DSSP file (Angstrom, degrees, kcal/mol; ACC not computed):
  #  RESIDUE AA STRUCTURE BP1 BP2  ACC     N-H-->O    O-->H-N    N-H-->O    O-->H-N    TCO  KAPPA ALPHA  PHI   PSI    X-CA   Y-CA   Z-CA
    1    1 A M              0   0    0      0, 0.0     2,-0.4     0, 0.0     0, 0.0   0.000 360.0 360.0 360.0 135.5   47.3 -241.7  -49.8
    2    2 A T        -     0   0    0      2,-0.0     2,-0.5     0, 0.0     0, 0.0  -0.890 360.0-156.6-109.5 135.3   49.0 -239.1  -51.9
    3    3 A T        -     0   0    0     -2,-0.4     2,-0.5     2,-0.0     0, 0.0  -0.935   4.5-158.7-111.3 131.3   47.6 -237.8  -55.2
    4    4 A T        -     0   0    0     -2,-0.5     2,-0.4     2,-0.0    -2,-0.0  -0.933   8.4-147.0-110.9 126.1   50.0 -236.4  -57.9
    5    5 A A        -     0   0    0     -2,-0.5    -2,-0.0     0, 0.0     0, 0.0  -0.758   6.4-146.5 -90.8 136.1   48.5 -234.1  -60.5
    6    6 A T        -     0   0    0     -2,-0.4     2,-0.1     0, 0.0    -2,-0.0  -0.909  20.7-127.6-101.4 119.9   50.1 -234.2  -63.9
    7    7 A P        -     0   0    0      0, 0.0     2,-0.4     0, 0.0     0, 0.0  -0.408  19.2-132.1 -68.8 141.2   50.0 -230.8  -65.6
    8    8 A A        -     0   0    0     -2,-0.1     2,-0.5     2,-0.0     0, 0.0  -0.741  15.8-152.9 -91.3 141.6   48.5 -230.7  -69.1
    9    9 A T        -     0   0    0     -2,-0.4     2,-0.5     2,-0.0     0, 0.0  -0.968  13.5-179.9-118.9 125.7   50.4 -229.0  -71.8
   10   10 A T        -     0   0    0     -2,-0.5     2,-0.5     2,-0.0    -2,-0.0  -0.992   3.3-173.7-123.9 129.6   48.7 -227.5  -74.8
   11   11 A M        +     0   0    0     -2,-0.5     2,-0.3     2,-0.0    -2,-0.0  -0.985  10.3 163.7-125.4 128.1   50.6 -225.7  -77.5
   12   12 A T        -     0   0    0     -2,-0.5     2,-0.7     2,-0.0    -2,-0.0  -0.969  34.5-126.7-136.1 154.2   49.0 -223.8  -80.4
   13   13 A N        -     0   0    0     -2,-0.3     2,-0.4     2,-0.0    -2,-0.0  -0.913  30.7-175.2-102.4 117.5   50.3 -221.3  -82.8
   14   14 A E        -     0   0    0     -2,-0.7     2,-0.3     0, 0.0    -2,-0.0  -0.871  23.3-117.4-113.5 147.0   48.1 -218.2  -82.9
   15   15 A E        -     0   0    0     -2,-0.4     2,-0.5   118,-0.0   118,-0.1  -0.616  16.4-131.8 -86.3 140.1   48.6 -215.3  -85.2
   16   16 A I        -     0   0    0     -2,-0.3     2,-0.3   116,-0.1   116,-0.2  -0.781  30.0-164.9 -84.1 128.6   49.4 -211.8  -84.1
   17   17 A H  E     -A  131   0A   0    114,-3.4   114,-2.1    -2,-0.5     2,-0.3  -0.813   7.6-147.1-114.4 156.9   47.1 -209.3  -85.8
   18   18 A T  E     -A  130   0A   0     -2,-0.3     2,-0.4   112,-0.2   112,-0.2  -0.848   5.0-159.0-118.5 160.0   47.3 -205.6  -86.1
   19   19 A L  E     -A  129   0A   0    110,-2.4   110,-2.1    -2,-0.3     2,-0.4  -0.999   8.4-179.5-138.2 135.3   44.6 -203.0  -86.2
   20   20 A N  E     +A  128   0A   0     -2,-0.4     2,-0.4   108,-0.2   108,-0.2  -0.879   8.7 170.4-140.5 105.8   44.8 -199.5  -87.6
   21   21 A I  E     +A  127   0A   0    106,-3.0   106,-2.9    -2,-0.4     2,-0.4  -0.953   5.6 179.5-118.4 133.1   41.8 -197.2  -87.5
   22   22 A R  E     +A  126   0A   0     -2,-0.4     2,-0.3   104,-0.2   104,-0.2  -0.991   7.2 171.7-134.7 127.6   41.9 -193.5  -88.3
   23   23 A K  E     -A  125   0A   0    102,-2.5   102,-3.1    -2,-0.4     2,-0.4  -0.979  10.8-165.5-136.6 145.9   38.7 -191.3  -88.2
   24   24 A E  E     +A  124   0A   0     -2,-0.3     2,-0.3   100,-0.2   100,-0.2  -0.987   8.2 173.9-132.0 142.5   38.1 -187.6  -88.5
   25   25 A I  E     -A  123   0A   0     98,-2.1    98,-2.9    -2,-0.4     2,-0.5  -0.977  25.0-134.3-139.3 156.0   35.2 -185.4  -87.6
   26   26 A V  E     -A  122   0A   0     -2,-0.3     2,-0.4    96,-0.2    96,-0.2  -0.957  21.9-160.5-110.8 130.1   34.7 -181.7  -87.6
   27   27 A I  E     -A  121   0A   0     94,-3.2    94,-2.5    -2,-0.5     2,-2.0  -0.926  19.8-135.4-116.0 131.2   32.9 -180.3  -84.6
   28   28 A D  S    S+     0   0    0     -2,-0.4    92,-0.2    92,-0.2   132,-0.1  -0.496  77.1  85.1 -84.8  69.6   31.2 -176.9  -84.5
   29   29 A A  S    S-     0   0    0     -2,-2.0    -2,-0.2   131,-0.1   128,-0.1  -0.973  87.1 -83.5-161.7 155.1   32.6 -176.0  -81.1
   30   30 A P     >  -     0   0    0      0, 0.0     4,-1.9     0, 0.0     3,-0.5  -0.282  43.3-111.6 -64.6 153.2   35.8 -174.4  -79.7
   31   31 A I  H  > S+     0   0    0      1,-0.2     4,-2.5     2,-0.2     5,-0.2   0.838 114.6  55.8 -57.0 -39.6   38.8 -176.7  -79.2
   32   32 A A  H  > S+     0   0    0      1,-0.2     4,-2.1     2,-0.2    -1,-0.2   0.894 108.4  47.8 -63.5 -39.7   38.7 -176.4  -75.4
   33   33 A M  H  > S+     0   0    0     -3,-0.5     4,-1.9     2,-0.2    -1,-0.2   0.867 111.1  51.8 -68.2 -35.0   35.1 -177.6  -75.3
   34   34 A C  H  X S+     0   0    0     -4,-1.9     4,-2.0     2,-0.2    -2,-0.2   0.910 108.3  50.7 -67.3 -41.7   35.9 -180.5  -77.7
   35   35 A F  H  X S+     0   0    0     -4,-2.5     4,-2.2     1,-0.2    -2,-0.2   0.927 111.0  48.5 -62.0 -44.3   38.8 -181.6  -75.5
   36   36 A E  H  X S+     0   0    0     -4,-2.1     4,-2.1     1,-0.2    -1,-0.2   0.869 109.2  53.8 -61.7 -36.2   36.6 -181.6  -72.4
   37   37 A A  H  X S+     0   0    0     -4,-1.9     4,-2.6     2,-0.2    -1,-0.2   0.865 106.1  52.8 -67.4 -35.5   34.0 -183.6  -74.4
   38   38 A V  H  X S+     0   0    0     -4,-2.0     4,-2.5     2,-0.2     5,-0.2   0.952 110.4  47.2 -61.0 -49.9   36.7 -186.2  -75.2
   39   39 A L  H  < S+     0   0    0     -4,-2.2     4,-0.4     1,-0.2    -2,-0.2   0.870 113.3  49.4 -62.3 -35.6   37.5 -186.5  -71.5
   40   40 A A  H ><>S+     0   0    0     -4,-2.1     5,-2.2     2,-0.2     3,-0.5   0.926 111.0  48.8 -67.3 -44.2   33.8 -186.8  -70.7
   41   41 A E  H 3<5S+     0   0    0     -4,-2.6    -2,-0.2     1,-0.3    -1,-0.2   0.862 117.1  39.9 -69.4 -35.6   33.1 -189.5  -73.3
   42   42 A I  T 3<5S+     0   0    0     -4,-2.5    -1,-0.3    -5,-0.2    -2,-0.2   0.494 127.7  37.5 -87.4  -1.6   36.1 -191.7  -72.3
   43   43 A G  T X 5S-     0   0    0     -3,-0.5    13,-2.0    -4,-0.4     3,-1.5   0.137 126.3 -22.9-117.7-129.0   35.3 -190.9  -68.6
   44   44 A P  T 3 5S+     0   0    0      0, 0.0    -3,-0.1     0, 0.0    -4,-0.1   0.685 128.9  56.1 -68.1 -19.5   32.1 -190.5  -66.6
   45   45 A G  T 3 <S+     0   0    0     -5,-2.2    -4,-0.2    -6,-0.2    -5,-0.1   0.362  75.9 132.4 -93.1   6.5   29.9 -189.5  -69.6
   46   46 A S    <   -     0   0    0     -3,-1.5     8,-3.1    -6,-0.5     2,-0.3  -0.286  32.8-174.8 -64.0 140.1   30.6 -192.6  -71.6
   47   47 A Q  B     -G   53   0B   0      6,-0.3   104,-0.1    -6,-0.1     5,-0.1  -0.980  23.5-122.7-135.1 147.7   27.6 -194.4  -73.1
   48   48 A L    >   -     0   0    0      4,-2.9     3,-2.5    -2,-0.3     6,-0.0  -0.416  42.9 -97.9 -77.0 163.2   27.0 -197.6  -75.0
   49   49 A P  T 3  S+     0   0    0      0, 0.0    -1,-0.1     0, 0.0    -2,-0.0   0.781 125.1  58.6 -55.9 -26.9   25.4 -197.4  -78.5
   50   50 A D  T 3  S-     0   0    0      2,-0.1    -2,-0.0     1,-0.0     0, 0.0   0.420 122.5-105.5 -83.9   4.3   22.0 -198.3  -76.9
   51   51 A G  S <  S+     0   0    0     -3,-2.5     3,-0.1     1,-0.3    -1,-0.0   0.343  73.2 142.9  92.2  -6.3   22.3 -195.3  -74.6
   52   52 A K        -     0   0    0      1,-0.1    -4,-2.9    -5,-0.1    -1,-0.3  -0.495  58.2-109.6 -70.0 131.3   23.1 -197.3  -71.5
   53   53 A P  B     -G   47   0B   0      0, 0.0    -6,-0.3     0, 0.0    -1,-0.1  -0.335  34.1-178.9 -60.1 140.5   25.6 -195.4  -69.3
   54   54 A Y        -     0   0    0     -8,-3.1    -8,-0.2   -11,-0.1    -7,-0.1  -0.515  16.7-163.9-137.1  64.3   29.1 -197.0  -69.2
   55   55 A P        +     0   0    0      0, 0.0     2,-0.2     0, 0.0    14,-0.2  -0.242  10.8 178.4 -64.0 137.0   31.0 -194.7  -66.8
   56   56 A M        -     0   0    0    -13,-2.0     2,-0.4   -16,-0.2    12,-0.2  -0.732  22.5-127.3-123.4 172.4   34.8 -194.8  -66.9
   57   57 A K  E     -B   67   0A   0     10,-3.0    10,-2.5    -2,-0.2     2,-0.4  -0.992  20.3-176.4-124.5 135.0   37.4 -192.9  -65.0
   58   58 A V  E     -B   66   0A   0     -2,-0.4     8,-0.2     8,-0.2    26,-0.1  -0.997  18.2-149.1-130.4 129.5   40.4 -191.2  -66.6
   59   59 A E        -     0   0    0      6,-2.4     2,-2.5    -2,-0.4    26,-0.2  -0.862  20.5-143.0 -96.2 106.1   43.1 -189.5  -64.6
   60   60 A P        +     0   0    0      0, 0.0    -1,-0.1     0, 0.0     6,-0.0  -0.324  65.8  83.0 -81.3  64.4   44.1 -186.6  -66.9
   61   61 A W  S >  S-     0   0    0     -2,-2.5     3,-2.9     4,-0.1    24,-0.3  -0.970  94.1 -72.3-151.3 158.7   47.9 -186.5  -66.3
   62   62 A P  T 3  S+     0   0    0      0, 0.0    24,-0.2     0, 0.0     3,-0.1  -0.312 124.0  15.8 -56.6 129.8   50.8 -188.5  -67.6
   63   63 A G  T 3  S+     0   0    0     22,-3.1    23,-0.1     1,-0.3    24,-0.0   0.324  93.6 145.2  86.6  -6.4   50.7 -192.0  -66.2
   64   64 A G    <   -     0   0    0     -3,-2.9    21,-2.9    -5,-0.2    -1,-0.3  -0.290  49.8-112.4 -64.0 149.0   47.1 -191.5  -65.1
   65   65 A R  E     - C   0  84A   0     19,-0.2    -6,-2.4    -3,-0.1     2,-0.5  -0.508  16.9-157.3 -84.1 150.1   44.9 -194.6  -65.2
   66   66 A W  E     +BC  58  83A   0     17,-2.7    16,-2.5    -8,-0.2    17,-1.9  -0.985  40.7 140.3-121.8 114.7   41.9 -195.1  -67.6
   67   67 A F  E     -BC  57  81A   0    -10,-2.5   -10,-3.0    -2,-0.5     2,-0.6  -0.953  55.1-113.0-154.3 166.6   39.7 -197.7  -66.0
   68   68 A R  E     - C   0  80A   0     12,-2.7    12,-1.8    -2,-0.3     2,-0.7  -0.948  29.9-152.8-107.0 117.0   36.2 -198.9  -65.2
   69   69 A D  E     + C   0  79A   0     -2,-0.6    10,-0.2   -14,-0.2     3,-0.1  -0.834  18.0 176.0 -95.0 115.9   35.5 -198.8  -61.5
   70   70 A L  E     -     0   0A   0      8,-2.7     9,-0.2    -2,-0.7    -1,-0.1   0.196  43.7-118.9-105.4  14.6   32.9 -201.5  -60.5
   71   71 A G  E     -     0   0A   0      7,-0.4     7,-3.2     2,-0.0    -1,-0.4  -0.337  37.9 -57.5  87.1-166.0   33.1 -200.8  -56.7
   72   72 A E  E     + C   0  77A   0      5,-0.2     2,-0.3    -3,-0.1     5,-0.2  -0.883  40.0 178.3-121.6 151.2   34.1 -203.0  -53.8
   73   73 A K  E >  S- C   0  76A   0      3,-2.1     3,-2.0    -2,-0.3    -2,-0.0  -0.944  73.5  -7.8-151.3 129.8   32.8 -206.3  -52.6
   74   74 A D  T 3  S-     0   0    0     -2,-0.3     3,-0.1     1,-0.3    -2,-0.0   0.822 129.9 -53.8  54.4  34.8   34.1 -208.4  -49.7
   75   75 A G  T 3  S+     0   0    0      1,-0.2     2,-0.4     0, 0.0    -1,-0.3   0.500 114.9 112.0  82.8   3.4   37.1 -206.0  -49.3
   76   76 A Y  E <   -C   73   0A   0     -3,-2.0    -3,-2.1     0, 0.0     2,-0.4  -0.888  64.7-129.4-111.6 140.6   38.2 -206.3  -52.9
   77   77 A A  E     -C   72   0A   0     -2,-0.4     2,-0.4    -5,-0.2    -5,-0.2  -0.723  24.8-155.1 -83.9 135.7   38.1 -203.5  -55.6
   78   78 A Y  E     +     0   0A   0     -7,-3.2    -8,-2.7    -2,-0.4    -7,-0.4  -0.886  36.2  96.2-112.2 143.0   36.4 -204.6  -58.8
   79   79 A G  E     -C   69   0A   0     -2,-0.4     2,-0.4   -10,-0.2   -10,-0.2  -0.976  59.3 -94.1 165.9-175.2   37.1 -203.1  -62.2
   80   80 A H  E     -C   68   0A   0    -12,-1.8   -12,-2.7    -2,-0.3     2,-0.6  -0.997  23.2-139.8-134.6 126.8   38.9 -203.2  -65.5
   81   81 A L  E     +C   67   0A   0     -2,-0.4   -14,-0.2   -14,-0.2     3,-0.1  -0.768  21.8 175.3 -83.5 122.8   42.1 -201.4  -66.4
   82   82 A W  E     -     0   0A   0    -16,-2.5    18,-3.3    -2,-0.6     2,-0.3   0.761  52.7 -68.9 -97.5 -31.8   41.9 -200.1  -69.9
   83   83 A G  E     -C   66   0A   0    -17,-1.9   -17,-2.7    15,-0.2     2,-0.3  -0.996  43.7 -84.2 170.5-167.3   45.1 -198.1  -70.1
   84   84 A Y  E     -CD  65  97A   0     13,-3.0    13,-2.2    -2,-0.3     2,-0.6  -0.944  39.2-104.3-131.9 151.1   47.3 -195.3  -69.1
   85   85 A V  E     + D   0  96A   0    -21,-2.9   -22,-3.1    -2,-0.3    11,-0.3  -0.668  36.8 176.0 -74.4 121.0   47.6 -191.7  -70.2
   86   86 A Q  E     +     0   0A   0      9,-3.0     2,-0.4    -2,-0.6    10,-0.2   0.854  67.4   7.4 -93.5 -45.0   50.8 -191.6  -72.2
   87   87 A V  E     + D   0  95A   0      8,-1.4     8,-3.0   -25,-0.1     2,-0.4  -0.999  59.1 179.5-140.2 136.1   50.6 -187.9  -73.4
   88   88 A I  E     + D   0  94A   0     -2,-0.4     2,-0.2     6,-0.2     6,-0.2  -0.950  11.4 161.2-138.3 120.9   48.3 -185.1  -72.5
   89   89 A K  E >>  - D   0  93A   0      4,-2.9     3,-2.5    -2,-0.4     4,-1.5  -0.696  45.9-118.6-134.7  77.6   48.7 -181.6  -74.0
   90   90 A A  T 34 S+     0   0    0      1,-0.3   -58,-0.1    -2,-0.2    -2,-0.1  -0.347  85.7   9.1 -63.4 138.4   45.3 -179.9  -73.4
   91   91 A P  T 34 S+     0   0    0      0, 0.0    -1,-0.3     0, 0.0   -56,-0.1  -0.850 131.9  41.4-103.9  26.5   43.5 -179.0  -75.5
   92   92 A T  T <4 S+     0   0    0     -3,-2.5    22,-2.6     1,-0.2     2,-0.4   0.693 108.3  29.6-108.6 -19.7   45.3 -180.4  -78.6
   93   93 A L  E  <  +DE  89 113A   0     -4,-1.5    -4,-2.9    20,-0.2     2,-0.4  -0.986  42.3 171.0-152.2 134.8   46.4 -184.0  -77.8
   94   94 A L  E     -DE  88 112A   0     18,-2.0    18,-3.0    -2,-0.4     2,-0.4  -0.970  12.0-176.7-138.9 125.8   45.6 -187.0  -75.7
   95   95 A E  E     -DE  87 111A   0     -8,-3.0    -9,-3.0    -2,-0.4    -8,-1.4  -0.986   1.9-178.1-125.0 134.6   47.3 -190.3  -76.1
   96   96 A L  E     -DE  85 110A   0     14,-2.8    14,-3.1    -2,-0.4     2,-0.3  -0.935   2.0-173.9-127.3 150.2   46.4 -193.5  -74.2
   97   97 A R  E     +DE  84 109A   0    -13,-2.2   -13,-3.0    -2,-0.3    12,-0.2  -0.989  30.3  84.9-142.1 150.4   48.0 -197.0  -74.2
   98   98 A G  E    S- E   0 108A   0     10,-1.8    10,-1.8    -2,-0.3   -15,-0.2  -0.950  83.9 -53.8 151.9-170.3   47.1 -200.3  -72.7
   99   99 A P    >   -     0   0    0      0, 0.0     3,-1.5     0, 0.0   -16,-0.2   0.716  59.9-174.0 -74.3 -19.3   45.0 -203.4  -73.0
  100  100 A M  T 3   -     0   0    0    -18,-3.3   -19,-0.0     1,-0.2   -17,-0.0  -0.286  69.4 -22.9  49.5-139.9   41.7 -201.6  -73.4
  101  101 A P  T 3  S+     0   0    0      0, 0.0     2,-0.5     0, 0.0    -1,-0.2   0.062 103.3 128.1 -90.0  33.9   38.9 -204.1  -73.4
  102  102 A M    <   -     0   0    0     -3,-1.5     4,-0.1   -20,-0.1    31,-0.0  -0.746  38.5-173.6 -90.2 126.4   41.1 -207.0  -74.5
  103  103 A S  S    S+     0   0    0     -2,-0.5    -1,-0.1     2,-0.1    -3,-0.0  -0.298  71.9  56.3-107.5  45.8   41.0 -210.2  -72.4
  104  104 A Y  S    S-     0   0    0     -5,-0.1     2,-0.2     2,-0.0    -2,-0.1  -0.934 109.3 -57.9-160.2 168.6   43.9 -211.7  -74.3
  105  105 A P  S    S+     0   0    0      0, 0.0    27,-2.5     0, 0.0     2,-0.3  -0.381  81.8 116.2 -61.4 125.4   47.5 -210.7  -75.0
  106  106 A G  E     - F   0 131A   0     25,-0.2     2,-0.4    -2,-0.2    25,-0.2  -0.948  47.1-141.6-178.9 162.8   47.4 -207.4  -76.8
  107  107 A E  E     - F   0 130A   0     23,-2.5    23,-2.1    -2,-0.3     2,-0.3  -0.996  15.6-161.3-139.7 141.6   48.5 -203.7  -76.7
  108  108 A N  E     -EF  98 129A   0    -10,-1.8   -10,-1.8    -2,-0.4     2,-0.4  -0.917   8.5-163.3-125.3 149.5   46.6 -200.6  -77.9
  109  109 A F  E     -EF  97 128A   0     19,-3.0    19,-2.7    -2,-0.3     2,-0.4  -0.998  12.5-174.4-129.7 127.7   47.5 -197.1  -78.7
  110  110 A L  E     -EF  96 127A   0    -14,-3.1   -14,-2.8    -2,-0.4     2,-0.4  -0.988   0.6-173.8-128.2 128.4   44.8 -194.5  -78.9
  111  111 A Q  E     -EF  95 126A   0     15,-2.8    15,-2.3    -2,-0.4     2,-0.6  -0.982  11.6-169.5-127.0 130.8   45.4 -190.9  -80.0
  112  112 A Y  E     -EF  94 125A   0    -18,-3.0   -18,-2.0    -2,-0.4     2,-0.5  -0.975  14.6-175.6-112.7 113.5   42.9 -188.0  -80.0
  113  113 A R  E     -EF  93 124A   0     11,-2.8    11,-2.9    -2,-0.6     2,-0.4  -0.957   4.6-164.8-114.5 125.6   44.4 -185.0  -81.9
  114  114 A L  E     - F   0 123A   0    -22,-2.6     2,-0.4    -2,-0.5     9,-0.2  -0.911   6.3-176.8-113.6 135.0   42.4 -181.7  -82.0
  115  115 A T  E     - F   0 122A   0      7,-2.2     7,-3.0    -2,-0.4     2,-0.3  -0.997  25.5-123.9-133.1 131.7   43.1 -178.9  -84.4
  116  116 A E  E     - F   0 121A   0     -2,-0.4     2,-0.3     5,-0.2     5,-0.2  -0.556  24.1-179.0 -73.1 135.5   41.4 -175.5  -84.6
  117  117 A E  E >   - F   0 120A   0      3,-3.0     3,-1.7    -2,-0.3     2,-0.4  -0.718  63.5 -68.1-133.4  82.2   39.8 -174.6  -87.9
  118  118 A G  T 3  S-     0   0    0     -2,-0.3    -1,-0.1     1,-0.3     0, 0.0  -0.588 115.9 -15.7  68.6-123.9   38.4 -171.2  -87.4
  119  119 A S  T 3  S+     0   0    0     -2,-0.4    -1,-0.3    -3,-0.1     2,-0.2   0.414 131.2  73.7 -90.4   2.2   35.5 -171.5  -85.0
  120  120 A K  E <  S- F   0 117A   0     -3,-1.7    -3,-3.0   -92,-0.2     2,-0.4  -0.610  71.4-135.5-110.7 171.6   35.4 -175.3  -85.5
  121  121 A T  E     -AF  27 116A   0    -94,-2.5   -94,-3.2    -5,-0.2     2,-0.6  -0.995   4.8-146.7-131.4 132.0   37.6 -178.1  -84.3
  122  122 A R  E     -AF  26 115A   0     -7,-3.0    -7,-2.2    -2,-0.4     2,-0.6  -0.875  16.3-162.6 -95.4 125.9   38.9 -181.1  -86.3
  123  123 A L  E     -AF  25 114A   0    -98,-2.9   -98,-2.1    -2,-0.6     2,-0.5  -0.949   4.3-169.8-111.7 120.7   39.2 -184.2  -84.2
  124  124 A T  E     -AF  24 113A   0    -11,-2.9   -11,-2.8    -2,-0.6     2,-0.5  -0.953   3.2-164.1-112.2 123.9   41.3 -187.0  -85.5
  125  125 A L  E     -AF  23 112A   0   -102,-3.1  -102,-2.5    -2,-0.5     2,-0.5  -0.919   5.2-174.1-107.9 129.4   41.2 -190.4  -83.7
  126  126 A T  E     -AF  22 111A   0    -15,-2.3   -15,-2.8    -2,-0.5     2,-0.5  -0.993   1.6-177.1-122.9 126.9   43.9 -193.0  -84.4
  127  127 A H  E     +AF  21 110A   0   -106,-2.9  -106,-3.0    -2,-0.5     2,-0.4  -0.982   5.0 175.1-125.8 119.2   43.6 -196.5  -82.8
  128  128 A R  E     +AF  20 109A   0    -19,-2.7   -19,-3.0    -2,-0.5     2,-0.3  -0.971   6.5 167.6-121.9 138.9   46.4 -198.9  -83.4
  129  129 A A  E     -AF  19 108A   0   -110,-2.1  -110,-2.4    -2,-0.4     2,-0.3  -0.982  15.0-171.6-146.4 156.8   46.6 -202.3  -81.8
  130  130 A M  E     +AF  18 107A   0    -23,-2.1   -23,-2.5    -2,-0.3     2,-0.3  -0.987  38.8  76.9-147.4 146.6   48.5 -205.6  -82.0
  131  131 A G  E    S-AF  17 106A   0   -114,-2.1  -114,-3.4    -2,-0.3     2,-1.9  -0.975  92.7 -32.3 152.7-163.7   47.9 -208.9  -80.4
  132  132 A L  S    S+     0   0    0    -27,-2.5  -116,-0.1    -2,-0.3   -26,-0.1  -0.457  72.6 172.1 -85.7  63.8   45.8 -212.0  -80.5
  133  133 A I        -     0   0    0     -2,-1.9    -2,-0.1  -116,-0.1  -115,-0.1  -0.662  27.9-132.9 -84.3 116.6   42.8 -210.0  -81.7
  134  134 A P    >>  -     0   0    0      0, 0.0     4,-2.2     0, 0.0     3,-0.9  -0.304  22.2-111.7 -68.0 154.0   39.9 -212.2  -82.8
  135  135 A P  H 3> S+     0   0    0      0, 0.0     4,-2.1     0, 0.0     5,-0.2   0.852 114.2  57.2 -56.2 -39.2   38.2 -211.4  -86.1
  136  136 A E  H 3> S+     0   0    0      1,-0.2     4,-1.1     2,-0.2     5,-0.1   0.826 110.3  44.8 -65.0 -29.9   34.9 -210.2  -84.6
  137  137 A Q  H <> S+     0   0    0     -3,-0.9     4,-1.4     2,-0.2    -1,-0.2   0.884 110.1  53.4 -80.1 -38.6   36.8 -207.6  -82.5
  138  138 A R  H  < S+     0   0    0     -4,-2.2     4,-0.3     1,-0.2    -2,-0.2   0.872 115.3  42.5 -59.8 -35.5   38.9 -206.5  -85.5
  139  139 A E  H  < S+     0   0    0     -4,-2.1     4,-0.4    -5,-0.2    -1,-0.2   0.754 114.1  49.9 -83.4 -25.1   35.7 -205.9  -87.5
  140  140 A G  H  X S+     0   0    0     -4,-1.1     4,-1.5    -5,-0.2     3,-0.2   0.659  89.0  76.0 -91.2 -16.7   33.6 -204.2  -84.8
  141  141 A W  H  X S+     0   0    0     -4,-1.4     4,-2.2     1,-0.2     5,-0.2   0.839  86.2  61.6 -70.4 -32.0   35.9 -201.5  -83.4
  142  142 A S  H  > S+     0   0    0     -4,-0.3     4,-1.7     1,-0.2    -1,-0.2   0.925 106.3  46.5 -59.3 -44.7   35.5 -199.1  -86.3
  143  143 A D  H  > S+     0   0    0     -4,-0.4     4,-2.0     1,-0.2    -1,-0.2   0.878 109.2  55.8 -64.6 -37.4   31.7 -198.8  -85.6
  144  144 A G  H  X S+     0   0    0     -4,-1.5     4,-2.3     1,-0.2    -1,-0.2   0.892 106.7  49.3 -62.8 -39.0   32.4 -198.4  -81.9
  145  145 A W  H  X S+     0   0    0     -4,-2.2     4,-2.8     2,-0.2     5,-0.3   0.846 105.6  57.3 -69.9 -32.7   34.7 -195.4  -82.6
  146  146 A D  H  X S+     0   0    0     -4,-1.7     4,-2.1     2,-0.2    -1,-0.2   0.928 109.3  46.7 -59.9 -43.3   32.0 -193.9  -84.9
  147  147 A H  H  X S+     0   0    0     -4,-2.0     4,-2.0     2,-0.2    -2,-0.2   0.951 113.2  47.9 -62.5 -49.7   29.6 -194.0  -81.9
  148  148 A G  H  X S+     0   0    0     -4,-2.3     4,-2.1     1,-0.2    -2,-0.2   0.903 113.0  47.2 -60.4 -44.1   32.2 -192.5  -79.5
  149  149 A L  H  X S+     0   0    0     -4,-2.8     4,-2.5     1,-0.2    -1,-0.2   0.878 109.3  54.9 -66.8 -36.8   33.2 -189.7  -81.8
  150  150 A G  H  X S+     0   0    0     -4,-2.1     4,-2.4    -5,-0.3    -1,-0.2   0.881 107.6  50.1 -60.1 -38.5   29.5 -189.0  -82.4
  151  151 A R  H  X S+     0   0    0     -4,-2.0     4,-2.8     2,-0.2     5,-0.2   0.912 109.2  50.8 -66.6 -42.8   29.0 -188.6  -78.7
  152  152 A V  H  X S+     0   0    0     -4,-2.1     4,-2.6     1,-0.2     5,-0.3   0.938 112.3  47.8 -59.2 -45.7   32.0 -186.2  -78.4
  153  153 A K  H  X S+     0   0    0     -4,-2.5     4,-2.7     2,-0.2     5,-0.3   0.930 113.1  47.9 -59.6 -48.0   30.5 -184.1  -81.2
  154  154 A L  H  X S+     0   0    0     -4,-2.4     4,-2.3     2,-0.2     5,-0.2   0.939 114.0  45.4 -59.3 -51.3   27.1 -184.1  -79.6
  155  155 A V  H  X S+     0   0    0     -4,-2.8     4,-2.0     1,-0.2    -2,-0.2   0.926 116.5  44.8 -61.8 -47.5   28.4 -183.1  -76.2
  156  156 A A  H  X S+     0   0    0     -4,-2.6     4,-2.4    -5,-0.2    -1,-0.2   0.912 114.7  47.4 -66.6 -43.4   30.7 -180.4  -77.4
  157  157 A E  H  X S+     0   0    0     -4,-2.7     4,-2.4    -5,-0.3    -1,-0.2   0.873 111.3  51.2 -69.4 -35.8   28.2 -178.9  -79.8
  158  158 A Q  H  X S+     0   0    0     -4,-2.3     4,-2.2    -5,-0.3    -1,-0.2   0.917 112.1  47.3 -64.1 -42.2   25.4 -178.8  -77.2
  159  159 A K  H  X S+     0   0    0     -4,-2.0     4,-1.4    -5,-0.2    -2,-0.2   0.908 112.7  48.5 -66.2 -40.9   27.7 -177.1  -74.8
  160  160 A A  H  X S+     0   0    0     -4,-2.4     4,-1.4     1,-0.2    -2,-0.2   0.902 111.3  50.9 -65.1 -40.6   28.8 -174.5  -77.4
  161  161 A A  H  X S+     0   0    0     -4,-2.4     4,-1.0     1,-0.2     3,-0.2   0.905 108.5  51.3 -64.9 -41.2   25.1 -173.9  -78.4
  162  162 A S  H  < S+     0   0    0     -4,-2.2    -1,-0.2     1,-0.2    -2,-0.2   0.808 107.3  53.8 -68.1 -27.1   24.2 -173.3  -74.7
  163  163 A K  H  < S+     0   0    0     -4,-1.4    -1,-0.2     1,-0.2    -2,-0.2   0.815 104.7  55.8 -72.3 -31.1   27.1 -170.8  -74.4
  164  164 A K  H  <        0   0    0     -4,-1.4    -1,-0.2     1,-0.2    -2,-0.2   0.740 360.0 360.0 -74.2 -22.7   25.8 -168.8  -77.4
  165  165 A R     <        0   0    0     -4,-1.0    -1,-0.2    -3,-0.1    -2,-0.1   0.486 360.0 360.0 -70.3 360.0   22.3 -168.3  -75.9
């Protein structure tokens, strides 16, 4: 006996949404320490707002991957690709692009621009995205970036303070 499956077709019209977030902070640390703190926060030093470690990997060269490595099981590598390094000009600029934590059609652009202001550093973060971004994600990302920038500031200022001792 032969069974024939009939494929189901579902068509819906979904809206493409955009996201544009821009945030600035001033960090009491030299620009090179701030750039290293950015790489740490988006890399192995990343933490969730509750303090739980959320280690990532970033390959700091053009075309380098930014991803979450969850190890191997049964011969397969597990993880999540967040994006690729588009531009890196240490210690003043880092640009990443990719799906980030989107499990739906979408594209993200993330820029960290660092500028010296005397003995301090101004860090400007720009996050632009477009895609089928659900409302809860459009509304929640701004707070997430506040947390991430706060971590960069903390790490850089602690390192600068320890160098002064």
